[in-house]
C-alpha positions in Angstrom: 41.6 -105.9 39.8 38.9 -107.1 42.2 37.3 -103.6 42.3 37.2 -103.5 38.5 35.7 -106.9 38.2 33.1 -106.1 40.9 32.2 -102.9 39.1 31.8 -104.8 35.8 29.5 -107.4 37.4 27.4 -104.7 39.1 27.2 -102.7 35.8 26.3 -105.8 33.9 23.5 -106.9 36.3 22.2 -103.3 36.5 21.9 -103.1 32.7 20.2 -106.5 32.6 17.7 -105.4 35.3 17.0 -102.2 33.3 16.5 -104.2 30.1 14.1 -106.6 32.0 12.3 -103.6 33.4 11.7 -102.1 29.9 10.6 -105.5 28.6 8.1 -105.8 31.5 6.6 -102.4 30.6 6.4 -103.3 27.0 4.8 -106.6 27.9 2.1 -105.3 30.3 1.4 -101.8 28.9 -0.4 -100.9 25.7 1.3 -97.5 25.7 -2.1 -95.9 25.1 -1.2 -93.1 27.5 1.9 -90.9 26.9 4.7 -91.3 29.4 6.4 -88.6 31.4 9.9 -89.3 32.5 10.8 -88.9 36.2 13.3 -86.1 35.6 10.6 -84.2 33.6 8.1 -84.5 36.4 10.6 -83.4 39.0 11.3 -80.3 36.9 7.6 -79.6 36.5 7.1 -79.8 40.2 9.7 -77.1 40.7 7.5 -74.7 38.7 4.4 -73.0 39.9 2.2 -75.1 37.5 -0.9 -76.8 38.6 -0.3 -80.5 38.4 -2.2 -83.3 40.1 -0.3 -86.5 40.9 -2.5 -89.6 41.4 -1.2 -92.7 43.1 -2.8 -95.8 41.5 -1.6 -98.3 44.0 -3.2 -100.2 47.0 -3.7 -98.1 50.1 -1.0 -100.1 52.0 1.5 -99.2 49.3 0.6 -95.5 49.5 0.9 -95.6 53.3 4.5 -96.8 53.1 5.6 -94.0 50.8 4.4 -91.8 47.9 5.5 -89.0 45.7 5.3 -85.4 47.1 1.7 -84.2 47.2 0.4 -87.4 45.6 -3.3 -88.0 46.0 -4.4 -91.6 46.7 -6.6 -92.8 43.8 -6.3 -96.5 44.3 -6.2 -99.4 41.9 -9.2 -101.6 42.0 -11.1 -99.2 44.2 -10.5 -96.2 41.9 -13.6 -94.1 41.7 -13.8 -91.5 38.8 -16.5 -89.6 40.6 -14.2 -88.9 43.5 -11.6 -87.6 41.1 -14.2 -85.4 39.4 -15.2 -83.9 42.8 -11.5 -82.9 43.4 -10.6 -81.9 39.8 -13.4 -80.2 38.0 -11.2 -78.8 35.3 -10.7 -81.3 32.5 -7.6 -79.3 31.2 -5.7 -79.8 34.4 -2.4 -81.7 34.0 -2.6 -85.1 35.7 0.3 -87.5 36.3 -0.6 -91.1 37.3 1.9 -93.5 38.8 2.1 -96.9 40.4 5.0 -99.2 41.1 6.4 -99.4 37.6 3.7 -97.9 35.3 1.2 -100.8 34.6 -1.7 -100.1 36.9 -1.3 -96.4 36.4 -1.9 -96.8 32.7 -5.2 -98.4 33.4 -6.3 -95.6 35.7 -5.0 -93.0 33.2 -7.1 -94.5 30.5 -10.2 -94.2 32.6 -9.3 -90.5 33.2 -9.0 -90.0 29.4 -12.3 -91.7 28.8 -13.9 -89.3 31.3 -12.7 -86.4 29.3 -9.4 -85.3 31.0 -7.1 -84.1 28.3 -3.6 -83.8 29.8 -3.0 -87.2 31.4 0.4 -88.9 31.5 1.8 -92.1 33.0 5.0 -91.8 35.0 7.5 -94.0 33.3 9.0 -96.5 35.8 6.6 -95.3 38.5 7.7 -94.9 42.1 10.6 -97.3 41.6 12.2 -95.1 39.0 11.4 -92.0 41.1 13.4 -93.4 44.0 16.1 -94.8 41.8 16.8 -91.3 40.5 17.3 -90.1 44.1 14.1 -88.1 44.5 12.3 -87.9 47.8 9.3 -90.0 48.9 7.1 -89.3 51.9 5.2 -91.4 54.4 1.7 -90.7 55.9 3.2 -88.3 58.4 4.7 -86.2 55.4 8.2 -87.1 56.5 10.8 -88.2 54.0 11.3 -92.0 53.9 13.6 -94.5 52.2 11.0 -97.2 52.3 9.4 -98.2 49.0 6.5 -100.6 48.6 7.6 -102.6 45.6 4.3 -104.5 45.2 6.0 -107.8 45.5 9.4 -109.5 45.8 9.7 -109.8 42.0 9.4 -106.1 41.4 11.8 -105.3 44.2 14.8 -106.2 42.1 14.1 -103.0 40.1 14.7 -100.9 43.2 18.3 -99.8 43.3 18.0 -97.1 46.0 15.9 -97.3 49.2 14.5 -100.1 51.3 12.1 -102.4 49.6 8.9 -103.3 51.4 6.5 -106.0 50.0 
């Protein structure tokens, strides 16, 4: 009986957190950039496609952990000219992510305005990536369970891994 009750409480709080998470995305995002789901991106990375993944977080967040082969693009220090030097083809597929998908939308919009055609925002960001059980890497390119959650408030959306803020 205790196990069933504990499971029901866990499931209820998990569903509430997911609902809050979706509400936060709806509140802070304009949805002007199409989303790509974590599972879709993971499948795309298994193919020999050319995809660039840009991390739109602060450098200290990127240093804790990032998606495989992610390029640090930054948030406030984002520089479109640096991106253009690395990615001359405007038809390249670019996925932008941050903690949950808010800052990445802003960076993705700048990329679209600069003429990049295939830009998507990772739905749920690095938190959703880790929650689905996919690997993150530190600066030494070693797998890590640590995830910078931006702040304590956002850490409640991380269900797998160790939150850092």
